[in-house]
N, C-alpha and C positions, 0 to 999 in steps of 0.2 A: 504494500500500500504506500502511496506517496505521502510524504510528510509535508504538512503545510509550513510555509516560511515563518510563521509566528502565530500569535493568538488569532482566533476567528474574527474578532472585531477589527484587528489590524489588517488582516488579509482582505476583508470585505472593503475596508476603507481605501486600500491601495488598488482595488479592482482585480486582485488575483483570484482566478477561478481555476480549480483543479480540472485537468482535462478529463473527459468522459473515459470510463474504463475501456471502451471500444478502441480508443486511440492506442492504448498500450498493446492491445491484441493485434491491431493492424501493423503497428511499428515493430512487432516481434515476428509476426508470421510472414509478412511480405519479404523481408530480406532472406529468410530461410527458404522460401519458395524460389526466389531469384537465384540463390546459390545452388539449389537443387536443379533448377533448369539449366544453368551453365554447366554443372557437372555432368548431367545426363547428355547434353549436347556434345561435350568433349568426349565422353565415352562412345557416343554414336559416331563421331568423327574418327576415333581410333579404330573402331570396328569396321568402318566402311572405307578404308584406305585403298582397297583393291580397285574401286571405281574412280579414284581420283589420283592425279599426279601429286608428287611430293610438294610442289609449290602450291597447288590448290588446297591441299590438306593444311599447310602452314597458314595460308591466308584465311581459310575458314576458322581455324583455331584462334587466330588473332581477332577476327571479327567477333567470334563468340565471346572471347574474354574481354575485349575492350569496348564493345558496343552493346552491352547487356541493357535491357532485355530484348532488344530488337534482333541482335545477332543470333542467339539461340533459336528464336522463333523463325527467323529467315532460314536457318539451317534445316529445321524440321519441315518447313514448307517447300523450299526450292532447292536446297543444297544436297540433300541425301540422294545417292544414286537411284534408290527406289522411287523417290519423288520425281526425279528427272525422267526416269524411264516411263512412269505413268503419264507424265505431261507430254512426252513425245510419242505419239502413237503412229505406227507405220500406216501409210495409205496403201490399200490393195486395189 
């Protein structure tokens, strides 16, 4: 529980209001989910190196690490070899 900076009458006079408990939950869960997303994307990149050149693998790893949360999402949507294979359908 958060401690108030002083007596209740003083904090009310200064305009201090404790943040709602939901803020604590959000600011705890969001970074954990972001770290998990980055780790899962890096594991996926490491497993799918057969479909990528070494340069592409390094670039994707850098994008995932330095452009979070957009980088991991981009890897899962357009970067994975399975995602690229399903996007390019041969015409018969």
